[in-house]
PQR file with spaces between the fields and no chain letter, atoms N, CA, C, O and H, PARSE charges and radii, in Angstrom:
ATOM       1  N    MET     1     105.905  113.471   76.161 -0.4000 1.5000
ATOM       2  CA   MET     1     107.160  112.938   76.656 -0.0000 2.0000
ATOM       3  C    MET     1     107.021  111.431   76.835  0.5500 1.7000
ATOM       4  O    MET     1     106.021  110.952   77.371 -0.5500 1.4000
ATOM       5  N    ALA     2     108.007  110.703   76.394 -0.4000 1.5000
ATOM       6  CA   ALA     2     108.029  109.250   76.585 -0.0000 2.0000
ATOM       7  C    ALA     2     108.644  108.952   77.946  0.5500 1.7000
ATOM       8  O    ALA     2     109.636  109.566   78.337 -0.5500 1.4000
ATOM       9  H    ALA     2     108.819  111.092   75.959  0.4000 1.0000
ATOM      10  N    TYR     3     108.057  108.022   78.650 -0.4000 1.5000
ATOM      11  CA   TYR     3     108.533  107.656   79.987 -0.0000 2.0000
ATOM      12  C    TYR     3     109.143  106.265   79.940  0.5500 1.7000
ATOM      13  O    TYR     3     108.535  105.300   80.403 -0.5500 1.4000
ATOM      14  H    TYR     3     107.251  107.523   78.332  0.4000 1.0000
ATOM      15  N    GLU     4     110.339  106.160   79.382 -0.4000 1.5000
ATOM      16  CA   GLU     4     110.957  104.848   79.230 -0.0000 2.0000
ATOM      17  C    GLU     4     111.463  104.268   80.552  0.5500 1.7000
ATOM      18  O    GLU     4     111.774  103.079   80.615 -0.5500 1.4000
ATOM      19  H    GLU     4     110.833  106.943   79.005  0.4000 1.0000
ATOM      20  N    ARG     5     111.550  105.071   81.595 -0.4000 1.5000
ATOM      21  CA   ARG     5     111.997  104.578   82.901 -0.0000 2.0000
ATOM      22  C    ARG     5     110.821  104.199   83.801  0.5500 1.7000
ATOM      23  O    ARG     5     111.029  103.675   84.895 -0.5500 1.4000
ATOM      24  H    ARG     5     111.297  106.037   81.544  0.4000 1.0000
ATOM      25  N    ILE     6     109.609  104.452   83.362 -0.4000 1.5000
ATOM      26  CA   ILE     6     108.411  104.151   84.154 -0.0000 2.0000
ATOM      27  C    ILE     6     107.750  102.907   83.578  0.5500 1.7000
ATOM      28  O    ILE     6     107.481  102.831   82.379 -0.5500 1.4000
ATOM      29  H    ILE     6     109.441  104.878   82.472  0.4000 1.0000
ATOM      30  N    THR     7     107.493  101.942   84.439 -0.4000 1.5000
ATOM      31  CA   THR     7     106.845  100.707   83.998 -0.0000 2.0000
ATOM      32  C    THR     7     105.601  100.458   84.855  0.5500 1.7000
ATOM      33  O    THR     7     105.531  100.852   86.019 -0.5500 1.4000
ATOM      34  H    THR     7     107.711  102.004   85.413  0.4000 1.0000
ATOM      35  N    VAL     8     104.638   99.800   84.246 -0.4000 1.5000
ATOM      36  CA   VAL     8     103.425   99.394   84.967 -0.0000 2.0000
ATOM      37  C    VAL     8     103.206   97.922   84.636  0.5500 1.7000
ATOM      38  O    VAL     8     103.005   97.547   83.481 -0.5500 1.4000
ATOM      39  H    VAL     8     104.694   99.480   83.300  0.4000 1.0000
ATOM      40  N    GLU     9     103.248   97.107   85.675 -0.4000 1.5000
ATOM      41  CA   GLU     9     103.031   95.672   85.524 -0.0000 2.0000
ATOM      42  C    GLU     9     101.898   95.273   86.467  0.5500 1.7000
ATOM      43  O    GLU     9     102.031   95.418   87.682 -0.5500 1.4000
ATOM      44  H    GLU     9     103.411   97.412   86.614  0.4000 1.0000
ATOM      45  N    PRO    10     100.783   94.770   85.925 -0.5600 1.5000
ATOM      46  CA   PRO    10      99.622   94.459   86.760  0.2800 2.0000
ATOM      47  C    PRO    10      99.936   93.557   87.960  0.5500 1.7000
ATOM      48  O    PRO    10      99.330   93.714   89.020 -0.5500 1.4000
ATOM      49  N    GLY    11     100.858   92.632   87.809 -0.4000 1.5000
ATOM      50  CA   GLY    11     101.165   91.710   88.899 -0.0000 2.0000
ATOM      51  C    GLY    11     102.240   92.197   89.851  0.5500 1.7000
ATOM      52  O    GLY    11     102.614   91.473   90.773 -0.5500 1.4000
ATOM      53  H    GLY    11     101.350   92.504   86.948  0.4000 1.0000
ATOM      54  N    LYS    12     102.740   93.393   89.654 -0.4000 1.5000
ATOM      55  CA   LYS    12     103.816   93.915   90.494 -0.0000 2.0000
ATOM      56  C    LYS    12     103.373   95.206   91.162  0.5500 1.7000
ATOM      57  O    LYS    12     102.919   96.135   90.493 -0.5500 1.4000
ATOM      58  H    LYS    12     102.435   93.982   88.905  0.4000 1.0000
ATOM      59  N    MET    13     103.506   95.264   92.481 -0.4000 1.5000
ATOM      60  CA   MET    13     103.160   96.462   93.253 -0.0000 2.0000
ATOM      61  C    MET    13     101.733   96.939   92.955  0.5500 1.7000
ATOM      62  O    MET    13     101.471   98.140   92.886 -0.5500 1.4000
ATOM      63  H    MET    13     103.875   94.509   93.024  0.4000 1.0000
ATOM      64  N    ASP    14     100.831   95.994   92.783 -0.4000 1.5000
ATOM      65  CA   ASP    14      99.419   96.288   92.505 -0.0000 2.0000
ATOM      66  C    ASP    14      99.224   97.170   91.278  0.5500 1.7000
ATOM      67  O    ASP    14      98.256   97.927   91.205 -0.5500 1.4000
ATOM      68  H    ASP    14     101.043   95.018   92.840  0.4000 1.0000
ATOM      69  N    GLY    15     100.129   97.078   90.325 -0.4000 1.5000
ATOM      70  CA   GLY    15      99.991   97.844   89.084 -0.0000 2.0000
ATOM      71  C    GLY    15     100.374   99.304   89.195  0.5500 1.7000
ATOM      72  O    GLY    15     100.100  100.082   88.281 -0.5500 1.4000
ATOM      73  H    GLY    15     100.915   96.463   90.384  0.4000 1.0000
ATOM      74  N    GLN    16     101.005   99.696   90.301 -0.4000 1.5000
ATOM      75  CA   GLN    16     101.450  101.084   90.439 -0.0000 2.0000
ATOM      76  C    GLN    16     102.580  101.379   89.456  0.5500 1.7000
ATOM      77  O    GLN    16     103.379  100.493   89.152 -0.5500 1.4000
ATOM      78  H    GLN    16     101.227   99.064   91.043  0.4000 1.0000
ATOM      79  N    PRO    17     102.657  102.603   88.961 -0.5600 1.5000
ATOM      80  CA   PRO    17     103.800  102.980   88.127  0.2800 2.0000
ATOM      81  C    PRO    17     105.086  102.871   88.962  0.5500 1.7000
ATOM      82  O    PRO    17     105.177  103.421   90.059 -0.5500 1.4000
ATOM      83  N    CYS    18     106.059  102.159   88.425 -0.4000 1.5000
ATOM      84  CA   CYS    18     107.320  101.917   89.121 -0.0000 2.0000
ATOM      85  C    CYS    18     108.502  102.348   88.247  0.5500 1.7000
ATOM      86  O    CYS    18     108.341  102.696   87.077 -0.5500 1.4000
ATOM      87  H    CYS    18     105.985  101.712   87.533  0.4000 1.0000
ATOM      88  N    ILE    19     109.661  102.315   88.839 -0.4000 1.5000
ATOM      89  CA   ILE    19     110.883  102.679   88.140 -0.0000 2.0000
ATOM      90  C    ILE    19     111.529  101.436   87.537  0.5500 1.7000
ATOM      91  O    ILE    19     111.889  100.506   88.259 -0.5500 1.4000
ATOM      92  H    ILE    19     109.792  102.032   89.789  0.4000 1.0000
ATOM      93  N    ARG    20     111.674  101.423   86.218 -0.4000 1.5000
ATOM      94  CA   ARG    20     112.398  100.406   85.461 -0.0000 2.0000
ATOM      95  C    ARG    20     112.116   98.967   85.861  0.5500 1.7000
ATOM      96  O    ARG    20     113.029   98.141   85.879 -0.5500 1.4000
ATOM      97  H    ARG    20     111.382  102.179   85.632  0.4000 1.0000
ATOM      98  N    GLY    21     110.879   98.658   86.178 -0.4000 1.5000
ATOM      99  CA   GLY    21     110.526   97.289   86.536 -0.0000 2.0000
ATOM     100  C    GLY    21     110.929   96.906   87.949  0.5500 1.7000
ATOM     101  O    GLY    21     110.682   95.779   88.379 -0.5500 1.4000
ATOM     102  H    GLY    21     110.137   99.329   86.163  0.4000 1.0000
ATOM     103  N    LEU    22     111.544   97.824   88.674 -0.4000 1.5000
ATOM     104  CA   LEU    22     111.914   97.569   90.066 -0.0000 2.0000
ATOM     105  C    LEU    22     110.677   97.724   90.947  0.5500 1.7000
ATOM     106  O    LEU    22     109.654   98.246   90.505 -0.5500 1.4000
ATOM     107  H    LEU    22     111.745   98.739   88.325  0.4000 1.0000
ATOM     108  N    ARG    23     110.772   97.283   92.151 -0.4000 1.5000
ATOM     109  CA   ARG    23     109.665   97.437   93.102 -0.0000 2.0000
ATOM     110  C    ARG    23     109.808   98.763   93.843  0.5500 1.7000
ATOM     111  O    ARG    23     109.752   98.818   95.071 -0.5500 1.4000
ATOM     112  H    ARG    23     111.603   96.859   92.510  0.4000 1.0000
ATOM     113  N    VAL    24     109.991   99.810   93.077 -0.4000 1.5000
ATOM     114  CA   VAL    24     110.104  101.170   93.623 -0.0000 2.0000
ATOM     115  C    VAL    24     109.048  102.022   92.919  0.5500 1.7000
ATOM     116  O    VAL    24     109.254  102.452   91.784 -0.5500 1.4000
ATOM     117  H    VAL    24     110.036   99.765   92.079  0.4000 1.0000
ATOM     118  N    PRO    25     107.925  102.266   93.583 -0.5600 1.5000
ATOM     119  CA   PRO    25     106.881  103.083   92.966  0.2800 2.0000
ATOM     120  C    PRO    25     107.336  104.526   92.732  0.5500 1.7000
ATOM     121  O    PRO    25     108.124  105.080   93.499 -0.5500 1.4000
ATOM     122  N    VAL    26     106.827  105.109   91.672 -0.4000 1.5000
ATOM     123  CA   VAL    26     107.060  106.528   91.391 -0.0000 2.0000
ATOM     124  C    VAL    26     106.689  107.344   92.624  0.5500 1.7000
ATOM     125  O    VAL    26     107.405  108.276   92.989 -0.5500 1.4000
ATOM     126  H    VAL    26     106.187  104.660   91.048  0.4000 1.0000
ATOM     127  N    ALA    27     105.585  107.002   93.262 -0.4000 1.5000
ATOM     128  CA   ALA    27     105.114  107.743   94.430 -0.0000 2.0000
ATOM     129  C    ALA    27     106.149  107.765   95.552  0.5500 1.7000
ATOM     130  O    ALA    27     106.235  108.746   96.291 -0.5500 1.4000
ATOM     131  H    ALA    27     105.004  106.244   92.965  0.4000 1.0000
ATOM     132  N    THR    28     106.925  106.707   95.687 -0.4000 1.5000
ATOM     133  CA   THR    28     107.956  106.666   96.723 -0.0000 2.0000
ATOM     134  C    THR    28     109.026  107.713   96.462  0.5500 1.7000
ATOM     135  O    THR    28     109.431  108.431   97.377 -0.5500 1.4000
ATOM     136  H    THR    28     106.855  105.911   95.087  0.4000 1.0000
ATOM     137  N    LEU    29     109.487  107.804   95.224 -0.4000 1.5000
ATOM     138  CA   LEU    29     110.514  108.796   94.894 -0.0000 2.0000
ATOM     139  C    LEU    29     109.970  110.213   95.039  0.5500 1.7000
ATOM     140  O    LEU    29     110.663  111.096   95.543 -0.5500 1.4000
ATOM     141  H    LEU    29     109.158  107.220   94.481  0.4000 1.0000
ATOM     142  N    VAL    30     108.749  110.430   94.606 -0.4000 1.5000
ATOM     143  CA   VAL    30     108.134  111.762   94.735 -0.0000 2.0000
ATOM     144  C    VAL    30     108.019  112.138   96.215  0.5500 1.7000
ATOM     145  O    VAL    30     108.298  113.278   96.588 -0.5500 1.4000
ATOM     146  H    VAL    30     108.186  109.712   94.197  0.4000 1.0000
ATOM     147  N    ALA    31     107.614  111.196   97.050 -0.4000 1.5000
ATOM     148  CA   ALA    31     107.500  111.464   98.487 -0.0000 2.0000
ATOM     149  C    ALA    31     108.855  111.773   99.106  0.5500 1.7000
ATOM     150  O    ALA    31     108.953  112.629   99.985 -0.5500 1.4000
ATOM     151  H    ALA    31     107.387  110.271   96.748  0.4000 1.0000
ATOM     152  N    MET    32     109.894  111.090   98.659 -0.4000 1.5000
ATOM     153  CA   MET    32     111.240  111.349   99.180 -0.0000 2.0000
ATOM     154  C    MET    32     111.671  112.778   98.856  0.5500 1.7000
ATOM     155  O    MET    32     112.245  113.465   99.701 -0.5500 1.4000
ATOM     156  H    MET    32     109.815  110.395   97.945  0.4000 1.0000
ATOM     157  N    VAL    33     111.392  113.219   97.637 -0.4000 1.5000
ATOM     158  CA   VAL    33     111.709  114.606   97.257 -0.0000 2.0000
ATOM     159  C    VAL    33     110.865  115.569   98.088  0.5500 1.7000
ATOM     160  O    VAL    33     111.373  116.576   98.581 -0.5500 1.4000
ATOM     161  H    VAL    33     110.926  112.661   96.951  0.4000 1.0000
ATOM     162  N    ALA    34     109.587  115.265   98.241 -0.4000 1.5000
ATOM     163  CA   ALA    34     108.695  116.128   99.016 -0.0000 2.0000
ATOM     164  C    ALA    34     109.140  116.233  100.478  0.5500 1.7000
ATOM     165  O    ALA    34     108.918  117.252  101.133 -0.5500 1.4000
ATOM     166  H    ALA    34     109.174  114.447   97.840  0.4000 1.0000
ATOM     167  N    ASP    35     109.761  115.179  100.972 -0.4000 1.5000
ATOM     168  CA   ASP    35     110.271  115.191  102.343 -0.0000 2.0000
ATOM     169  C    ASP    35     111.591  115.948  102.480  0.5500 1.7000
ATOM     170  O    ASP    35     112.151  116.045  103.573 -0.5500 1.4000
ATOM     171  H    ASP    35     109.941  114.352  100.440  0.4000 1.0000
ATOM     172  N    GLY    36     112.081  116.483  101.363 -0.4000 1.5000
ATOM     173  CA   GLY    36     113.282  117.306  101.409 -0.0000 2.0000
ATOM     174  C    GLY    36     114.578  116.608  101.041  0.5500 1.7000
ATOM     175  O    GLY    36     115.650  117.202  101.147 -0.5500 1.4000
ATOM     176  H    GLY    36     111.627  116.405  100.475  0.4000 1.0000
ATOM     177  N    MET    37     114.498  115.363  100.614 -0.4000 1.5000
ATOM     178  CA   MET    37     115.722  114.659  100.227 -0.0000 2.0000
ATOM     179  C    MET    37     116.224  115.164   98.881  0.5500 1.7000
ATOM     180  O    MET    37     115.434  115.480   97.991 -0.5500 1.4000
ATOM     181  H    MET    37     113.627  114.880  100.528  0.4000 1.0000
ATOM     182  N    THR    38     117.529  115.236   98.741 -0.4000 1.5000
ATOM     183  CA   THR    38     118.125  115.596   97.459 -0.0000 2.0000
ATOM     184  C    THR    38     118.242  114.337   96.603  0.5500 1.7000
ATOM     185  O    THR    38     118.120  113.218   97.102 -0.5500 1.4000
ATOM     186  H    THR    38     118.170  114.980   99.464  0.4000 1.0000
ATOM     187  N    VAL    39     118.480  114.535   95.321 -0.4000 1.5000
ATOM     188  CA   VAL    39     118.674  113.396   94.420 -0.0000 2.0000
ATOM     189  C    VAL    39     119.871  112.570   94.899  0.5500 1.7000
ATOM     190  O    VAL    39     119.806  111.341   94.906 -0.5500 1.4000
ATOM     191  H    VAL    39     118.579  115.443   94.916  0.4000 1.0000
ATOM     192  N    ASP    40     120.949  113.225   95.293 -0.4000 1.5000
ATOM     193  CA   ASP    40     122.122  112.501   95.786 -0.0000 2.0000
ATOM     194  C    ASP    40     121.792  111.644   97.013  0.5500 1.7000
ATOM     195  O    ASP    40     122.268  110.514   97.129 -0.5500 1.4000
ATOM     196  H    ASP    40     121.001  114.224   95.287  0.4000 1.0000
ATOM     197  N    GLU    41     120.989  112.174   97.912 -0.4000 1.5000
ATOM     198  CA   GLU    41     120.591  111.406   99.096 -0.0000 2.0000
ATOM     199  C    GLU    41     119.733  110.204   98.713  0.5500 1.7000
ATOM     200  O    GLU    41     119.888  109.121   99.278 -0.5500 1.4000
ATOM     201  H    GLU    41     120.602  113.091   97.817  0.4000 1.0000
ATOM     202  N    ILE    42     118.841  110.392   97.767 -0.4000 1.5000
ATOM     203  CA   ILE    42     117.977  109.292   97.319 -0.0000 2.0000
ATOM     204  C    ILE    42     118.815  108.193   96.681  0.5500 1.7000
ATOM     205  O    ILE    42     118.637  107.012   96.980 -0.5500 1.4000
ATOM     206  H    ILE    42     118.714  111.271   97.309  0.4000 1.0000
ATOM     207  N    VAL    43     119.728  108.589   95.801 -0.4000 1.5000
ATOM     208  CA   VAL    43     120.591  107.611   95.122 -0.0000 2.0000
ATOM     209  C    VAL    43     121.490  106.899   96.137  0.5500 1.7000
ATOM     210  O    VAL    43     121.788  105.716   95.978 -0.5500 1.4000
ATOM     211  H    VAL    43     119.873  109.548   95.558  0.4000 1.0000
ATOM     212  N    HIS    44     121.915  107.605   97.162 -0.4000 1.5000
ATOM     213  CA   HIS    44     122.735  106.979   98.204 -0.0000 2.0000
ATOM     214  C    HIS    44     121.913  105.950   98.983  0.5500 1.7000
ATOM     215  O    HIS    44     122.389  104.846   99.247 -0.5500 1.4000
ATOM     216  H    HIS    44     121.672  108.567   97.291  0.4000 1.0000
ATOM     217  N    ASP    45     120.680  106.312   99.350 -0.4000 1.5000
ATOM     218  CA   ASP    45     119.817  105.409  100.112 -0.0000 2.0000
ATOM     219  C    ASP    45     119.306  104.236   99.275  0.5500 1.7000
ATOM     220  O    ASP    45     119.103  103.139   99.796 -0.5500 1.4000
ATOM     221  H    ASP    45     120.293  107.209   99.136  0.4000 1.0000
ATOM     222  N    LEU    46     119.101  104.467   97.995 -0.4000 1.5000
ATOM     223  CA   LEU    46     118.603  103.438   97.068 -0.0000 2.0000
ATOM     224  C    LEU    46     119.593  103.327   95.913  0.5500 1.7000
ATOM     225  O    LEU    46     119.354  103.901   94.850 -0.5500 1.4000
ATOM     226  H    LEU    46     119.265  105.358   97.572  0.4000 1.0000
ATOM     227  N    PRO    47     120.697  102.603   96.093 -0.5600 1.5000
ATOM     228  CA   PRO    47     121.777  102.597   95.087  0.2800 2.0000
ATOM     229  C    PRO    47     121.387  102.049   93.713  0.5500 1.7000
ATOM     230  O    PRO    47     122.121  102.250   92.746 -0.5500 1.4000
ATOM     231  N    TYR    48     120.264  101.370   93.609 -0.4000 1.5000
ATOM     232  CA   TYR    48     119.793  100.864   92.320 -0.0000 2.0000
ATOM     233  C    TYR    48     118.985  101.919   91.564  0.5500 1.7000
ATOM     234  O    TYR    48     118.549  101.680   90.438 -0.5500 1.4000
ATOM     235  H    TYR    48     119.667  101.206   94.395  0.4000 1.0000
ATOM     236  N    ILE    49     118.785  103.081   92.179 -0.4000 1.5000
ATOM     237  CA   ILE    49     118.081  104.194   91.540 -0.0000 2.0000
ATOM     238  C    ILE    49     119.117  105.154   90.972  0.5500 1.7000
ATOM     239  O    ILE    49     120.139  105.433   91.598 -0.5500 1.4000
ATOM     240  H    ILE    49     119.139  103.276   93.094  0.4000 1.0000
ATOM     241  N    GLU    50     118.834  105.651   89.778 -0.4000 1.5000
ATOM     242  CA   GLU    50     119.713  106.598   89.102 -0.0000 2.0000
ATOM     243  C    GLU    50     119.089  107.992   89.135  0.5500 1.7000
ATOM     244  O    GLU    50     117.868  108.119   89.227 -0.5500 1.4000
ATOM     245  H    GLU    50     118.003  105.424   89.269  0.4000 1.0000
ATOM     246  N    PRO    51     119.915  109.036   89.062 -0.5600 1.5000
ATOM     247  CA   PRO    51     119.371  110.398   89.073  0.2800 2.0000
ATOM     248  C    PRO    51     118.276  110.618   88.026  0.5500 1.7000
ATOM     249  O    PRO    51     117.292  111.303   88.304 -0.5500 1.4000
ATOM     250  N    ASP    52     118.432  110.053   86.840 -0.4000 1.5000
ATOM     251  CA   ASP    52     117.409  110.209   85.798 -0.0000 2.0000
ATOM     252  C    ASP    52     116.090  109.555   86.186  0.5500 1.7000
ATOM     253  O    ASP    52     115.031  109.974   85.718 -0.5500 1.4000
ATOM     254  H    ASP    52     119.232  109.497   86.615  0.4000 1.0000
ATOM     255  N    ASP    53     116.142  108.528   87.041 -0.4000 1.5000
ATOM     256  CA   ASP    53     114.904  107.900   87.530 -0.0000 2.0000
ATOM     257  C    ASP    53     114.095  108.900   88.352  0.5500 1.7000
ATOM     258  O    ASP    53     112.876  108.998   88.206 -0.5500 1.4000
ATOM     259  H    ASP    53     117.002  108.188   87.421  0.4000 1.0000
ATOM     260  N    VAL    54     114.784  109.636   89.213 -0.4000 1.5000
ATOM     261  CA   VAL    54     114.107  110.616   90.065 -0.0000 2.0000
ATOM     262  C    VAL    54     113.493  111.710   89.204  0.5500 1.7000
ATOM     263  O    VAL    54     112.343  112.098   89.410 -0.5500 1.4000
ATOM     264  H    VAL    54     115.774  109.556   89.332  0.4000 1.0000
ATOM     265  N    SER    55     114.250  112.201   88.253 -0.4000 1.5000
ATOM     266  CA   SER    55     113.750  113.257   87.367 -0.0000 2.0000
ATOM     267  C    SER    55     112.515  112.788   86.599  0.5500 1.7000
ATOM     268  O    SER    55     111.516  113.502   86.519 -0.5500 1.4000
ATOM     269  H    SER    55     115.184  111.886   88.085  0.4000 1.0000
ATOM     270  N    GLN    56     112.593  111.593   86.040 -0.4000 1.5000
ATOM     271  CA   GLN    56     111.460  111.117   85.263 -0.0000 2.0000
ATOM     272  C    GLN    56     110.247  110.838   86.156  0.5500 1.7000
ATOM     273  O    GLN    56     109.109  111.028   85.726 -0.5500 1.4000
ATOM     274  H    GLN    56     113.405  111.013   86.105  0.4000 1.0000
ATOM     275  N    ALA    57     110.477  110.395   87.376 -0.4000 1.5000
ATOM     276  CA   ALA    57     109.365  110.181   88.309 -0.0000 2.0000
ATOM     277  C    ALA    57     108.642  111.493   88.592  0.5500 1.7000
ATOM     278  O    ALA    57     107.412  111.528   88.644 -0.5500 1.4000
ATOM     279  H    ALA    57     111.401  110.240   87.725  0.4000 1.0000
ATOM     280  N    LEU    58     109.396  112.563   88.772 -0.4000 1.5000
ATOM     281  CA   LEU    58     108.782  113.870   89.024 -0.0000 2.0000
ATOM     282  C    LEU    58     108.009  114.369   87.810  0.5500 1.7000
ATOM     283  O    LEU    58     106.907  114.901   87.954 -0.5500 1.4000
ATOM     284  H    LEU    58     110.395  112.534   88.730  0.4000 1.0000
ATOM     285  N    HIS    59     108.569  114.205   86.626 -0.4000 1.5000
ATOM     286  CA   HIS    59     107.867  114.608   85.404 -0.0000 2.0000
ATOM     287  C    HIS    59     106.590  113.790   85.220  0.5500 1.7000
ATOM     288  O    HIS    59     105.545  114.329   84.856 -0.5500 1.4000
ATOM     289  H    HIS    59     109.464  113.774   86.509  0.4000 1.0000
ATOM     290  N    PHE    60     106.684  112.484   85.473 -0.4000 1.5000
ATOM     291  CA   PHE    60     105.526  111.600   85.339 -0.0000 2.0000
ATOM     292  C    PHE    60     104.418  112.018   86.308  0.5500 1.7000
ATOM     293  O    PHE    60     103.252  112.101   85.923 -0.5500 1.4000
ATOM     294  H    PHE    60     107.533  112.046   85.769  0.4000 1.0000
ATOM     295  N    ALA    61     104.783  112.279   87.560 -0.4000 1.5000
ATOM     296  CA   ALA    61     103.795  112.688   88.561 -0.0000 2.0000
ATOM     297  C    ALA    61     103.149  114.013   88.183  0.5500 1.7000
ATOM     298  O    ALA    61     101.941  114.188   88.344 -0.5500 1.4000
ATOM     299  H    ALA    61     105.730  112.211   87.873  0.4000 1.0000
ATOM     300  N    SER    62     103.939  114.930   87.688 -0.4000 1.5000
ATOM     301  CA   SER    62     103.412  116.223   87.257 -0.0000 2.0000
ATOM     302  C    SER    62     102.398  116.050   86.129  0.5500 1.7000
ATOM     303  O    SER    62     101.330  116.662   86.141 -0.5500 1.4000
ATOM     304  H    SER    62     104.920  114.788   87.558  0.4000 1.0000
ATOM     305  N    GLU    63     102.740  115.223   85.172 -0.4000 1.5000
ATOM     306  CA   GLU    63     101.834  114.983   84.048 -0.0000 2.0000
ATOM     307  C    GLU    63     100.571  114.263   84.515  0.5500 1.7000
ATOM     308  O    GLU    63      99.479  114.547   84.023 -0.5500 1.4000
ATOM     309  H    GLU    63     103.607  114.725   85.163  0.4000 1.0000
ATOM     310  N    ALA    64     100.711  113.344   85.449 -0.4000 1.5000
ATOM     311  CA   ALA    64      99.546  112.621   85.965 -0.0000 2.0000
ATOM     312  C    ALA    64      98.573  113.581   86.637  0.5500 1.7000
ATOM     313  O    ALA    64      97.360  113.410   86.517 -0.5500 1.4000
ATOM     314  H    ALA    64     101.599  113.113   85.849  0.4000 1.0000
ATOM     315  N    LEU    65      99.079  114.579   87.337 -0.4000 1.5000
ATOM     316  CA   LEU    65      98.205  115.552   87.989 -0.0000 2.0000
ATOM     317  C    LEU    65      97.487  116.441   86.984  0.5500 1.7000
ATOM     318  O    LEU    65      96.370  116.890   87.241 -0.5500 1.4000
ATOM     319  H    LEU    65     100.065  114.718   87.434  0.4000 1.0000
ATOM     320  N    ARG    66      98.104  116.695   85.865 -0.4000 1.5000
ATOM     321  CA   ARG    66      97.448  117.502   84.822 -0.0000 2.0000
ATOM     322  C    ARG    66      96.270  116.764   84.207  0.5500 1.7000
ATOM     323  O    ARG    66      95.359  117.382   83.656 -0.5500 1.4000
ATOM     324  H    ARG    66      99.011  116.330   85.656  0.4000 1.0000
ATOM     325  N    GLU    67      96.291  115.446   84.303 -0.4000 1.5000
ATOM     326  CA   GLU    67      95.288  114.619   83.637 -0.0000 2.0000
ATOM     327  C    GLU    67      93.993  114.484   84.409  0.5500 1.7000
ATOM     328  O    GLU    67      93.011  113.971   83.872 -0.5500 1.4000
ATOM     329  H    GLU    67      97.031  114.944   84.751  0.4000 1.0000
ATOM     330  N    ARG    68      93.963  114.934   85.665 -0.4000 1.5000
ATOM     331  CA   ARG    68      92.714  114.798   86.414 -0.0000 2.0000
ATOM     332  C    ARG    68      92.590  115.904   87.449  0.5500 1.7000
ATOM     333  O    ARG    68      93.559  116.559   87.831 -0.5500 1.4000
ATOM     334  H    ARG    68      94.760  115.350   86.101  0.4000 1.0000
ATOM     335  N    SER    69      91.379  116.072   87.872 -0.4000 1.5000
ATOM     336  CA   SER    69      91.076  117.091   88.869 -0.0000 2.0000
ATOM     337  C    SER    69      91.150  116.483   90.273  0.5500 1.7000
ATOM     338  O    SER    69      90.572  115.429   90.535 -0.5500 1.4000
ATOM     339  H    SER    69      90.591  115.539   87.562  0.4000 1.0000
ATOM     340  N    ILE    70      91.861  117.154   91.158 -0.4000 1.5000
ATOM     341  CA   ILE    70      91.977  116.702   92.533 -0.0000 2.0000
ATOM     342  C    ILE    70      91.394  117.782   93.424  0.5500 1.7000
ATOM     343  O    ILE    70      91.843  118.928   93.382 -0.5500 1.4000
ATOM     344  H    ILE    70      92.331  118.011   90.945  0.4000 1.0000
ATOM     345  N    PRO    71      90.390  117.433   94.237 -0.5600 1.5000
ATOM     346  CA   PRO    71      89.780  118.466   95.090  0.2800 2.0000
ATOM     347  C    PRO    71      90.750  118.935   96.160  0.5500 1.7000
ATOM     348  O    PRO    71      91.457  118.139   96.777 -0.5500 1.4000
ATOM     349  N    VAL    72      90.767  120.248   96.365 -0.4000 1.5000
ATOM     350  CA   VAL    72      91.601  120.855   97.397 -0.0000 2.0000
ATOM     351  C    VAL    72      90.681  121.663   98.293  0.5500 1.7000
ATOM     352  O    VAL    72      89.852  122.430   97.803 -0.5500 1.4000
ATOM     353  H    VAL    72      90.193  120.895   95.863  0.4000 1.0000
ATOM     354  N    ARG    73      90.816  121.505   99.566 -0.4000 1.5000
ATOM     355  CA   ARG    73      89.935  122.217  100.510 -0.0000 2.0000
ATOM     356  C    ARG    73      90.403  123.608  100.742  0.5500 1.7000
ATOM     357  O    ARG    73      89.784  124.349  101.505 -0.5500 1.4000
ATOM     358  H    ARG    73      91.490  120.883   99.964  0.4000 1.0000
């Protein structure tokens, strides 16, 4: 899958994957969903974010987890 909404810029947000060059890390959107926010609530709170940004952030995070092993206790 191509992630055209995800950008990584070494000089921005310490090189974290962000949404469309904005200073909104993928991790922030994933955490908002994990905290129980709906896409509509996220878009309302962050009006520069689009529903497709949230979807692609979740897909990106899912794929990132497949790429490495994370220890679970």
